[in-house]
C-alpha positions, 0 to 999 in steps of 0.5 A, a space after each residue: 800294685 803299690 800302696 799310696 801313702 796318706 798323710 794323717 797328723 804328720 804320719 804316713 799311713 798306707 792306703 791299700 789300693 784294691 785291684 779292679 774287679 771285672 765289672 769295674 774294668 767293664 765300666 771303664 772300657 764302656 766309658 772310654 768307648 763312649 767318649 771316643 765314639 762321641 769324638 771327644 778327647 779327655 781334655 774336651 770332657 774335662 773342659 765341658 764337665 769339670 771332671 779333671 783329666 787325671 780323674 777321668 784317666 783313672 776312671 777309664 783305666 779302672 783304677 777309680 770307681 766313679 761317684 754316681 754324680 760323676 757317672 751321671 755327668 759323663 753320661 750326660 756329656 756322651 748323650 747316653 739315655 734310656 736302658 743303656 744309661 740304666 744298665 751303666 748305673 746298675 753296673 756302677 752299683 755292682 762294680 765292687 763285687 768280686 768272685 768267691 775269694 775275699 782279698 781281705 781275709 784270703 791270706 794270699 798275695 794281692 796280685 794272685 787274689 786279683 787273678 783268681 777274681 778275674 778267672 772266676 768271671 772269664 768265659 774262656 781260659 787259654 793256658 800255656 804251661 811250660 813246667 807245671 800242670 795247669 792249676 785248674 787241672 792239678 790233683 791235691 797231692 800234685 798241688 801240695 808237692 808243687 807249692 812246697 817245692 816252689 816255696 821251700 820256706 813256706 809253713 805247712 799252714 801257708 802251703 795248705 792255704 794255697 792248696 785250698 785256694 787252688 782246689 777252690 778255683 777248680 770249682 769253676 769247671 763244674 756246672 752249666 756255666 763253666 768257662 771254656 778251658 783250653 790248655 797247651 802243656 809242654 811235654 816237660 811238665 808231664 815228665 817231671 816227677 813232682 811228688 814222686 811216681 805215685 803222685 804223677 801217676 794219679 795226676 796224669 790219670 786225672 789229666 786224661 779224665 779231664 780231657 774227656 770233659 766237653 768244655 775242656 781241651 788239652 794238648 801237649 807240645 811234644 819234645 819232637 816239636 823242637 823249639 816253639 814260640 812258647 819257650 820264653 814262658 807260661 801265660 794265661 789269656 782270660 776272655 770275658 766276651 762282651 762284658 769286659 776286655 780280655 787280659 793276659 796274666 803272667 806269673 813269674 819270679 819277678 812278680 805277677 803281670 796283667 797285660 791289657 794293651 792290644 798289641 800284647 793281646 794280639 801277640 799272646 793270642 798269636 803265640 797260643 795259635 802257633 802252640 795249638 798247631 805245634 801240639 799233638 791233637 787232643 786225641 793223640 794227647 789223650 793217648 800220650 797221657 794214658 801211656 805215661 800214667 801207666 809208667 811215669 818214671 
């Protein structure tokens, strides 16, 4: 996400654009649907309300939080009254609220911070991994070994900060409001000796334990499955239920990507369904994890 320069006394000062919260994305989606439901184009609304098209576009894509007066104007134009209007006004007031991580002092990359905040509000998480054990299921020692290996120039402090962030993320899986987690892992991630035999043994045992948690499902795509549709790379689908549109998250060497287009959501959901079909059943996966934990070499 690029920073926009602002000119102040002939000096270019970067303005850090905050990633949208789930609540802001929810408000954006509702306003877009209300406009479309009223049969109005953005140009129609701009003509009737004096809210220019560029501003309306930024509001409807979650890039800009509308001012209260602007929201009221749009709701008038769409004929929204009563409890629905009150609900959207309250949503605007809460639009800046995020999850447990504060981007300003986390010391983590902005896009990763955005992902953590989205993940914290997801009701269902679908994760496919080709090389790593999913972050929500990593042990501290495995996480430390992975982060140090992936970031060879990181300081010990930077590595620990990322380990702490990963372990804090795992608190999502504890308690009655935990999201539904369904992970599919390529067998190669289980076979790679990250941190050595002892670390992998503990990691595989932890996976086997987590597989018994009611709201967590783990499946493994075995080597014998051959080529499969997940080979191009890992991804996460975050589902928010009725509160906001789903998103796909991809962490890559080229940067972090958030995909929201309907075509991308359909494609990644279809790939995940194929992966679930190609993978071992949850019970066969649990047996494999137990077997490998006894001899990870």
